[in-house]
TIMI-2910 file (N, C-alpha, C, CB; in pm, 1 decimal, decimal comma, always signed):
<rs>
+----------+----------+----------+----------+----------+----------+----------+----------+----------+----------+----------+----------+------+
!      n_x !      n_y !      n_z !     ca_x !     ca_y !     ca_z !      c_x !      c_y !      c_z !     cb_x !     cb_y !     cb_z ! resn !
+----------+----------+----------+----------+----------+----------+----------+----------+----------+----------+----------+----------+------+
! +11574,9 !  +8631,1 !  +5947,9 ! +11465,2 !  +8719,8 !  +5979,2 ! +11519,9 !  +8846,6 !  +6044,7 ! +11362,6 !  +8649,7 !  +6071,1 !  Met !
! +11462,3 !  +8959,3 !  +6013,1 ! +11496,3 !  +9084,7 !  +6079,0 ! +11381,1 !  +9123,6 !  +6170,5 ! +11526,0 !  +9197,4 !  +5975,0 !  Thr !
! +11404,2 !  +9220,6 !  +6258,6 ! +11295,8 !  +9261,6 !  +6347,8 ! +11179,0 !  +9318,5 !  +6268,4 ! +11345,9 !  +9364,9 !  +6449,6 !  Asp !
! +11203,9 !  +9377,4 !  +6151,9 ! +11096,9 !  +9431,6 !  +6068,5 ! +11006,3 !  +9321,2 !  +6014,5 ! +11155,8 !  +9511,6 !  +5952,9 !  Ala !
! +11059,0 !  +9198,8 !  +6002,1 ! +10979,9 !  +9085,4 !  +5953,7 ! +10890,8 !  +9026,2 !  +6062,8 ! +11071,9 !  +8977,5 !  +5899,0 !  Asp !
! +10918,6 !  +9058,1 !  +6187,2 ! +10845,0 !  +9000,5 !  +6299,4 ! +10714,2 !  +9077,2 !  +6321,0 ! +10931,4 !  +9002,7 !  +6428,3 !  Leu !
! +10602,6 !  +9010,8 !  +6293,0 ! +10470,9 !  +9071,8 !  +6311,7 ! +10422,8 !  +9034,8 !  +6451,2 ! +10368,4 !  +9024,6 !  +6201,3 !  Val !
! +10386,6 !  +9135,2 !  +6528,4 ! +10342,7 !  +9114,8 !  +6666,4 ! +10191,6 !  +9136,3 !  +6677,1 ! +10418,0 !  +9210,3 !  +6762,7 !  Leu !
! +10127,2 !  +9061,4 !  +6766,0 !  +9984,2 !  +9075,3 !  +6790,6 !  +9963,7 !  +9166,3 !  +6911,0 !  +9917,2 !  +8936,5 !  +6813,6 !  Thr !
!  +9899,2 !  +9279,4 !  +6887,9 !  +9880,1 !  +9380,1 !  +6992,6 !  +9753,2 !  +9355,0 !  +7072,9 !  +9875,5 !  +9519,3 !  +6931,4 !  His !
!  +9762,0 !  +9395,2 !  +7200,4 !  +9646,8 !  +9391,8 !  +7290,2 !  +9638,4 !  +9524,7 !  +7363,5 !  +9656,9 !  +9273,2 !  +7391,0 !  Glu !
!  +9517,1 !  +9570,4 !  +7396,3 !  +9503,4 !  +9695,1 !  +7472,2 !  +9566,1 !  +9680,3 !  +7610,4 !  +9354,8 !  +9735,1 !  +7484,9 !  Pro !
!  +9617,2 !  +9790,6 !  +7661,2 !  +9667,7 !  +9793,2 !  +7798,9 !  +9550,3 !  +9798,5 !  +7895,6 !  +9762,7 !  +9914,4 !  +7821,5 !  Leu !
!  +9568,8 !  +9751,8 !  +8019,0 !  +9462,1 !  +9766,5 !  +8118,8 !  +9426,7 !  +9914,3 !  +8136,2 !  +9505,0 !  +9704,7 !  +8254,9 !  Pro !
!  +9298,3 !  +9942,7 !  +8146,4 !  +9250,7 ! +10081,3 !  +8156,3 !  +9317,0 ! +10157,4 !  +8270,6 !  +9099,8 ! +10083,3 !  +8174,8 !  Ala !
!  +9347,6 ! +10090,3 !  +8380,2 !  +9408,9 ! +10156,1 !  +8496,5 !  +9549,3 ! +10208,2 !  +8466,2 !  +9414,8 ! +10059,4 !  +8614,1 !  Ala !
!  +9615,3 ! +10154,3 !  +8362,5 !  +9750,7 ! +10197,1 !  +8326,6 !  +9752,3 ! +10308,7 !  +8222,1 !  +9829,5 ! +10079,0 !  +8274,9 !  Glu !
!  +9641,9 ! +10326,0 !  +8149,1 !  +9637,3 ! +10422,9 !  +8038,7 !  +9611,5 ! +10563,3 !  +8093,0 !  +9527,6 ! +10384,1 !  +7935,9 !  Val !
!  +9700,5 ! +10656,5 !  +8054,8 !  +9688,0 ! +10796,5 !  +8094,2 !  +9625,8 ! +10877,1 !  +7980,6 !  +9825,7 ! +10855,0 !  +8133,1 !  Val !
!  +9664,5 ! +10847,4 !  +7856,1 !  +9613,4 ! +10920,3 !  +7739,5 !  +9617,9 ! +10829,9 !  +7616,9 !  +9695,5 ! +11050,2 !  +7714,4 !  Ala !
!  +9522,1 ! +10851,0 !  +7526,7 !  +9518,0 ! +10774,8 !  +7402,5 !  +9464,3 ! +10634,2 !  +7426,4 !  +9657,1 ! +10768,2 !  +7339,5 !  Gly !
!  +9495,7 ! +10546,3 !  +7332,1 !  +9452,7 ! +10406,6 !  +7340,6 !  +9569,7 ! +10316,0 !  +7302,6 !  +9329,6 ! +10380,1 !  +7248,0 !  Ala !
!  +9680,2 ! +10324,9 !  +7378,8 !  +9797,7 ! +10246,5 !  +7341,6 !  +9773,5 ! +10096,6 !  +7356,1 !  +9916,8 ! +10287,7 !  +7426,3 !  Pro !
!  +9840,6 ! +10021,4 !  +7269,2 !  +9840,5 !  +9876,3 !  +7277,0 !  +9984,7 !  +9829,8 !  +7286,4 !  +9768,3 !  +9812,5 !  +7154,2 !  Thr !
! +10003,6 !  +9708,1 !  +7336,8 ! +10138,2 !  +9651,9 !  +7343,7 ! +10137,3 !  +9511,4 !  +7286,7 ! +10190,9 !  +9651,4 !  +7489,0 !  Thr !
! +10257,4 !  +9467,4 !  +7249,0 ! +10276,4 !  +9331,9 !  +7199,0 ! +10414,2 !  +9285,2 !  +7242,2 ! +10260,4 !  +9325,1 !  +7043,7 !  Ala !
! +10428,8 !  +9154,4 !  +7252,6 ! +10555,6 !  +9097,8 !  +7296,3 ! +10580,9 !  +8967,2 !  +7221,7 ! +10556,0 !  +9074,6 !  +7449,7 !  Ile !
! +10706,6 !  +8942,8 !  +7192,8 ! +10749,7 !  +8814,4 !  +7137,8 ! +10870,5 !  +8770,5 !  +7218,8 ! +10783,5 !  +8824,4 !  +6983,5 !  Ala !
! +10855,8 !  +8663,0 !  +7294,5 ! +10967,4 !  +8610,2 !  +7372,7 ! +11055,2 !  +8529,4 !  +7277,7 ! +10917,3 !  +8522,1 !  +7494,0 !  Val !
! +11181,2 !  +8569,4 !  +7267,4 ! +11275,6 !  +8501,7 !  +7178,8 ! +11349,7 !  +8390,1 !  +7250,3 ! +11375,0 !  +8601,2 !  +7121,9 !  Leu !
! +11374,2 !  +8408,4 !  +7380,6 ! +11443,1 !  +8307,1 !  +7459,9 ! +11401,4 !  +8324,3 !  +7605,1 ! +11598,6 !  +8317,8 !  +7444,1 !  Asp !
! +11341,5 !  +8221,5 !  +7660,8 ! +11298,2 !  +8227,6 !  +7799,7 ! +11363,5 !  +8121,4 !  +7885,6 ! +11149,3 !  +8214,0 !  +7807,8 !  Gly !
! +11475,5 !  +8069,2 !  +7838,9 ! +11543,9 !  +7966,1 !  +7915,3 ! +11632,8 !  +8029,7 !  +8022,1 ! +11627,3 !  +7876,0 !  +7822,2 !  Thr !
! +11656,9 !  +7956,2 !  +8129,6 ! +11744,3 !  +8008,5 !  +8233,8 ! +11676,4 !  +8115,0 !  +8317,0 ! +11870,0 !  +8064,1 !  +8173,1 !  Gly !
! +11758,2 !  +8202,7 !  +8377,0 ! +11708,2 !  +8306,5 !  +8466,3 ! +11667,8 !  +8434,4 !  +8395,2 ! +11811,1 !  +8337,9 !  +8568,4 !  Asp !
! +11698,3 !  +8445,9 !  +8266,7 ! +11670,8 !  +8568,6 !  +8191,8 ! +11574,4 !  +8541,7 !  +8077,5 ! +11800,7 !  +8629,0 !  +8137,9 !  Arg !
! +11505,2 !  +8649,1 !  +8036,6 ! +11417,4 !  +8642,6 !  +7920,1 ! +11466,3 !  +8745,4 !  +7819,3 ! +11267,5 !  +8668,3 !  +7959,1 !  Glu !
! +11469,2 !  +8707,7 !  +7693,2 ! +11505,9 !  +8798,2 !  +7584,1 ! +11386,8 !  +8805,0 !  +7491,2 ! +11635,8 !  +8750,3 !  +7508,2 !  Val !
! +11349,3 !  +8926,5 !  +7451,6 ! +11233,4 !  +8938,4 !  +7364,2 ! +11225,3 !  +9071,6 !  +7293,3 ! +11109,1 !  +8917,0 !  +7442,3 !  Gly !
! +11119,8 !  +9083,2 !  +7215,7 ! +11085,8 !  +9207,0 !  +7144,6 ! +10956,7 !  +9257,8 !  +7206,3 ! +11070,7 !  +9184,1 !  +6987,7 !  Ile !
! +10951,5 !  +9386,8 !  +7237,2 ! +10832,9 !  +9450,2 !  +7295,9 ! +10800,9 !  +9572,8 !  +7213,0 ! +10855,5 !  +9488,1 !  +7446,8 !  Trp !
! +10671,0 !  +9598,7 !  +7196,3 ! +10628,4 !  +9712,1 !  +7113,9 ! +10508,8 !  +9780,1 !  +7180,2 ! +10592,5 !  +9665,9 !  +6969,3 !  Glu !
! +10502,4 !  +9912,7 !  +7167,4 ! +10388,9 !  +9990,2 !  +7217,6 ! +10352,1 ! +10094,9 !  +7114,0 ! +10421,7 ! +10056,9 !  +7354,7 !  Met !
! +10221,0 ! +10108,6 !  +7088,3 ! +10171,7 ! +10209,1 !  +6994,5 ! +10157,2 ! +10343,7 !  +7066,7 ! +10035,8 ! +10164,8 !  +6932,3 !  Thr !
! +10139,2 ! +10452,7 !  +6990,7 ! +10131,0 ! +10585,3 !  +7052,9 ! +10023,9 ! +10596,2 !  +7161,5 ! +10104,4 ! +10688,3 !  +6947,2 !  Pro !
! +10060,7 ! +10669,7 !  +7264,6 !  +9975,0 ! +10693,0 !  +7379,0 ! +10061,6 ! +10706,8 !  +7502,7 !  +9871,9 ! +10579,1 !  +7395,7 !  Gly !
!  +9997,4 ! +10722,6 !  +7617,1 ! +10068,6 ! +10738,5 !  +7743,8 ! +10015,5 ! +10637,4 !  +7843,5 ! +10053,8 ! +10882,8 !  +7798,8 !  Thr !
! +10109,8 ! +10567,8 !  +7910,8 ! +10070,7 ! +10465,6 !  +8008,6 ! +10173,9 ! +10458,3 !  +8120,3 ! +10055,2 ! +10327,2 !  +7940,6 !  Ala !
! +10127,3 ! +10415,0 !  +8235,5 ! +10215,3 ! +10397,1 !  +8351,5 ! +10261,3 ! +10251,7 !  +8358,3 ! +10142,7 ! +10438,0 !  +8483,4 !  Thr !
! +10372,6 ! +10229,8 !  +8428,9 ! +10425,0 ! +10094,6 !  +8444,1 ! +10508,7 ! +10087,1 !  +8570,7 ! +10508,8 ! +10053,2 !  +8320,6 !  Asp !
! +10516,0 !  +9968,4 !  +8628,1 ! +10612,8 !  +9937,1 !  +8732,5 ! +10711,4 !  +9841,4 !  +8667,7 ! +10544,4 !  +9874,5 !  +8862,6 !  Thr !
! +10836,3 !  +9882,5 !  +8662,6 ! +10936,6 !  +9813,9 !  +8581,4 ! +10990,0 !  +9685,4 !  +8642,6 ! +11050,1 !  +9905,5 !  +8555,9 !  Glu !
! +11035,1 !  +9598,1 !  +8552,6 ! +11112,5 !  +9479,7 !  +8588,9 ! +11259,5 !  +9517,7 !  +8575,1 ! +11075,6 !  +9354,5 !  +8498,4 !  Ala !
! +11347,7 !  +9435,4 !  +8626,8 ! +11491,2 !  +9455,9 !  +8608,1 ! +11520,4 !  +9426,0 !  +8461,4 ! +11577,7 !  +9364,1 !  +8705,3 !  Asp !
! +11562,7 !  +9526,2 !  +8385,4 ! +11568,1 !  +9512,7 !  +8239,6 ! +11675,2 !  +9601,8 !  +8177,2 ! +11432,7 !  +9546,0 !  +8179,4 !  Glu !
! +11732,0 !  +9550,7 !  +8069,0 ! +11818,3 !  +9627,8 !  +7980,8 ! +11754,9 !  +9618,3 !  +7843,5 ! +11968,3 !  +9575,1 !  +7981,2 !  Leu !
! +11742,0 !  +9732,5 !  +7773,4 ! +11683,4 !  +9726,8 !  +7640,2 ! +11752,2 !  +9821,8 !  +7543,3 ! +11536,0 !  +9758,7 !  +7647,0 !  Phe !
! +11734,9 !  +9790,8 !  +7415,0 ! +11783,8 !  +9873,6 !  +7305,1 ! +11664,0 !  +9904,9 !  +7216,5 ! +11899,1 !  +9801,7 !  +7223,9 !  Val !
! +11642,4 ! +10032,2 !  +7186,7 ! +11531,6 ! +10072,5 !  +7100,3 ! +11569,1 ! +10043,0 !  +6955,4 ! +11497,3 ! +10223,8 !  +7119,3 !  Val !
! +11481,0 !  +9969,1 !  +6887,5 ! +11500,7 !  +9936,3 !  +6746,8 ! +11437,3 ! +10040,6 !  +6655,8 ! +11443,4 !  +9798,8 !  +6716,3 !  Leu !
! +11316,7 ! +10088,6 !  +6694,7 ! +11246,5 ! +10189,1 !  +6615,0 ! +11146,2 ! +10261,5 !  +6703,4 ! +11175,6 ! +10124,3 !  +6492,8 !  Ser !
! +11105,6 ! +10379,9 !  +6658,3 ! +11006,1 ! +10458,3 !  +6729,7 ! +11066,9 ! +10559,8 !  +6824,7 ! +10915,7 ! +10367,6 !  +6805,5 !  Gly !
! +10978,4 ! +10633,9 !  +6890,9 ! +11022,0 ! +10739,0 !  +6982,5 ! +10927,9 ! +10745,5 !  +7102,6 ! +11027,6 ! +10875,9 !  +6910,4 !  Arg !
! +10987,6 ! +10778,7 !  +7218,3 ! +10908,6 ! +10791,7 !  +7340,3 ! +10984,4 ! +10875,1 !  +7442,4 ! +10874,2 ! +10653,0 !  +7398,5 !  Ala !
! +10910,8 ! +10916,1 !  +7544,0 ! +10968,4 ! +10980,4 !  +7661,7 ! +10929,9 ! +10895,4 !  +7781,6 ! +10918,7 ! +11129,5 !  +7677,9 !  Thr !
! +11028,2 ! +10865,5 !  +7864,8 ! +11002,3 ! +10793,5 !  +7988,9 ! +11016,4 ! +10893,4 !  +8103,0 ! +11100,0 ! +10671,0 !  +8006,9 !  Ile !
! +10908,7 ! +10911,2 !  +8179,1 ! +10911,4 ! +10996,2 !  +8298,3 ! +10923,9 ! +10903,0 !  +8418,6 ! +10781,8 ! +11088,2 !  +8308,6 !  Ala !
! +11015,1 ! +10934,6 !  +8507,7 ! +11040,7 ! +10852,4 !  +8625,3 ! +10970,4 ! +10913,0 !  +8746,2 ! +11192,7 ! +10839,1 !  +8651,4 !  Phe !
! +10871,6 ! +10840,1 !  +8796,7 ! +10794,7 ! +10886,3 !  +8912,7 ! +10864,9 ! +10846,3 !  +9042,6 ! +10651,1 ! +10828,5 !  +8909,3 !  Glu !
! +10918,0 ! +10724,1 !  +9046,0 ! +10985,8 ! +10674,9 !  +9165,6 ! +11092,0 ! +10574,9 !  +9122,1 ! +10884,7 ! +10609,8 !  +9266,2 !  Asp !
! +11217,6 ! +10606,9 !  +9135,3 ! +11271,0 ! +10729,9 !  +9194,0 ! +11253,5 ! +10848,3 !  +9098,8 ! +11419,6 ! +10712,2 !  +9229,5 !  Pro !
! +11255,2 ! +10967,1 !  +9154,2 ! +11240,5 ! +11088,2 !  +9074,9 ! +11371,0 ! +11116,0 !  +9000,5 ! +11201,3 ! +11208,8 !  +9164,6 !  Ala !
! +11367,7 ! +11091,1 !  +8870,9 ! +11482,9 ! +11116,7 !  +8783,7 ! +11438,1 ! +11205,7 !  +8669,1 ! +11544,4 ! +10983,4 !  +8729,7 !  Leu !
! +11532,9 ! +11259,6 !  +8595,1 ! +11500,0 ! +11341,6 !  +8478,1 ! +11432,8 ! +11255,3 !  +8371,9 ! +11627,3 ! +11409,4 !  +8420,4 !  Ala !
! +11339,3 ! +11316,5 !  +8297,2 ! +11275,3 ! +11246,5 !  +8186,1 ! +11381,9 ! +11201,8 !  +8086,4 ! +11169,4 ! +11337,0 !  +8116,6 !  Asp !
! +11353,4 ! +11091,0 !  +8018,4 ! +11448,2 ! +11034,7 !  +7923,2 ! +11381,9 ! +11022,3 !  +7786,7 ! +11500,0 ! +10897,3 !  +7971,5 !  Leu !
! +11437,7 ! +11092,9 !  +7688,3 ! +11390,8 ! +11083,3 !  +7549,9 ! +11463,0 ! +10966,0 !  +7485,3 ! +11416,1 ! +11217,0 !  +7470,2 !  Glu !
! +11387,6 ! +10872,5 !  +7425,5 ! +11450,1 ! +10756,9 !  +7362,9 ! +11406,3 ! +10741,6 !  +7218,0 ! +11417,2 ! +10630,7 !  +7440,8 !  Ile !
! +11495,0 ! +10683,7 !  +7138,6 ! +11469,5 ! +10658,1 !  +6997,2 ! +11564,1 ! +10550,4 !  +6949,7 ! +11485,4 ! +10786,9 !  +6912,5 !  Gly !
! +11565,8 ! +10522,9 !  +6819,5 ! +11650,0 ! +10415,1 !  +6768,1 ! +11794,6 ! +10424,8 !  +6816,6 ! +11647,2 ! +10415,8 !  +6617,1 !  Pro !
! +11842,9 ! +10312,9 !  +6870,3 ! +11979,8 ! +10307,2 !  +6921,1 ! +11994,0 ! +10337,9 !  +7068,3 ! +12063,7 ! +10400,6 !  +6845,4 !  Gly !
! +11890,1 ! +10391,2 !  +7131,9 ! +11898,4 ! +10419,1 !  +7275,4 ! +11913,7 ! +10289,3 !  +7353,0 ! +11773,7 ! +10496,0 !  +7323,7 !  Ser !
! +12003,7 ! +10291,0 !  +7451,6 ! +12025,5 ! +10177,3 !  +7540,7 ! +11987,6 ! +10223,3 !  +7680,8 ! +12175,0 ! +10125,3 !  +7534,7 !  Val !
! +11897,5 ! +10149,3 !  +7745,0 ! +11843,8 ! +10191,7 !  +7874,7 ! +11844,8 ! +10074,0 !  +7971,9 ! +11699,9 ! +10248,5 !  +7859,4 !  Val !
! +11876,9 ! +10104,9 !  +8095,7 ! +11874,3 ! +10006,7 !  +8204,9 ! +11770,3 ! +10052,2 !  +8304,5 ! +12014,8 !  +9991,0 !  +8273,3 !  Arg !
! +11672,4 !  +9966,5 !  +8332,4 ! +11568,8 !  +9995,1 !  +8430,9 ! +11582,9 !  +9896,7 !  +8546,0 ! +11426,7 !  +9986,9 !  +8367,6 !  Leu !
! +11554,4 !  +9943,7 !  +8666,7 ! +11562,8 !  +9859,5 !  +8785,8 ! +11423,1 !  +9815,9 !  +8829,2 ! +11634,2 !  +9934,2 !  +8900,7 !  Ala !
! +11415,4 !  +9696,2 !  +8882,0 ! +11288,0 !  +9642,7 !  +8929,0 ! +11225,1 !  +9737,3 !  +9030,3 ! +11307,1 !  +9503,0 !  +8990,7 !  Glu !
! +11095,6 !  +9762,6 !  +9012,3 ! +11020,9 !  +9845,6 !  +9105,1 ! +11010,5 !  +9992,0 !  +9066,3 ! +11082,1 !  +9836,1 !  +9237,5 !  Gly !
! +11092,6 ! +10038,2 !  +8970,5 ! +11079,9 ! +10177,3 !  +8926,6 ! +10937,2 ! +10200,6 !  +8875,9 ! +11185,1 ! +10210,9 !  +8815,1 !  Met !
! +10880,9 ! +10315,2 !  +8910,7 ! +10749,4 ! +10351,8 !  +8858,0 ! +10770,6 ! +10457,9 !  +8751,3 ! +10653,5 ! +10403,5 !  +8971,5 !  Arg !
! +10718,6 ! +10429,7 !  +8631,7 ! +10742,7 ! +10514,9 !  +8516,3 ! +10612,5 ! +10547,5 !  +8443,8 ! +10840,9 ! +10447,8 !  +8420,7 !  Thr !
! +10620,4 ! +10653,1 !  +8361,5 ! +10512,8 ! +10686,1 !  +8268,6 ! +10576,0 ! +10697,5 !  +8131,3 ! +10437,6 ! +10819,0 !  +8309,4 !  Thr !
! +10526,1 ! +10618,4 !  +8036,5 ! +10577,2 ! +10614,2 !  +7899,6 ! +10484,1 ! +10693,2 !  +7809,5 ! +10591,4 ! +10468,0 !  +7849,2 !  Trp !
! +10538,7 ! +10792,5 !  +7738,6 ! +10463,6 ! +10865,1 !  +7637,0 ! +10526,3 ! +10829,7 !  +7502,9 ! +10464,7 ! +11021,2 !  +7662,7 !  Thr !
! +10457,4 ! +10747,2 !  +7428,4 ! +10506,0 ! +10700,9 !  +7298,4 ! +10445,6 ! +10789,7 !  +7190,4 ! +10469,9 ! +10550,3 !  +7274,1 !  Val !
! +10532,5 ! +10851,5 !  +7110,4 ! +10486,8 ! +10940,1 !  +7003,7 ! +10494,1 ! +10874,4 !  +6865,9 ! +10568,9 ! +11067,1 !  +7003,9 !  Thr !
! +10574,0 ! +10769,2 !  +6855,9 ! +10590,3 ! +10691,7 !  +6732,9 ! +10606,7 ! +10547,4 !  +6778,3 ! +10714,7 ! +10741,8 !  +6644,7 !  Glu !
! +10527,0 ! +10454,8 !  +6725,5 ! +10530,0 ! +10316,3 !  +6772,6 ! +10670,5 ! +10272,8 !  +6806,8 ! +10471,3 ! +10223,0 !  +6668,1 !  Thr !
! +10688,6 ! +10230,7 !  +6932,6 ! +10819,1 ! +10198,0 !  +6987,3 ! +10839,4 ! +10047,5 !  +6986,8 ! +10834,2 ! +10253,9 !  +7129,3 !  Leu !
! +10952,3 ! +10003,9 !  +6933,3 ! +10990,6 !  +9862,5 !  +6935,9 ! +11128,4 !  +9852,7 !  +6997,5 ! +10988,5 !  +9799,0 !  +6792,8 !  Arg !
! +11142,2 !  +9760,4 !  +7094,0 ! +11269,9 !  +9743,2 !  +7161,3 ! +11299,4 !  +9594,1 !  +7175,9 ! +11269,4 !  +9813,3 !  +7299,5 !  Lys !
! +11427,4 !  +9563,2 !  +7184,3 ! +11470,0 !  +9429,4 !  +7221,7 ! +11516,4 !  +9441,1 !  +7365,9 ! +11584,1 !  +9372,8 !  +7126,0 !  Val !
! +11473,3 !  +9345,6 !  +7448,0 ! +11503,2 !  +9356,1 !  +7590,8 ! +11563,2 !  +9226,7 !  +7645,3 ! +11376,8 !  +9391,7 !  +7668,7 !  Tyr !
! +11635,0 !  +9243,5 !  +7755,8 ! +11683,4 !  +9132,4 !  +7837,3 ! +11632,9 !  +9160,8 !  +7977,9 ! +11842,7 !  +9117,4 !  +7832,2 !  Ile !
! +11554,5 !  +9070,4 !  +8031,9 ! +11496,8 !  +9092,0 !  +8165,6 ! +11514,2 !  +8968,2 !  +8252,1 ! +11347,2 !  +9128,6 !  +8155,4 !  Ala !
+----------+----------+----------+----------+----------+----------+----------+----------+----------+----------+----------+----------+------+
</rs>
């Protein structure tokens, strides 16, 4: 199976997290054994806020900009092949312009 074969079921984000549009997210946990979780996460176009978990991810498809509210860091443009490390507690705003799919380890 490839990631393109994996069909995910989307759900709307909580209204308090949505800044613009009507983004939805979906997740497929591939391995949840031990202290880490590995999975596929996807978000449709729109803008939403998040408080991050300790995570490393690789973008498989799509495009987005991550704005860092706390700590204040430069915005990060991500797309296929981007590798990103987020620390627990970071407050971010995600603007997805093309449905974003990533594989993550958290």
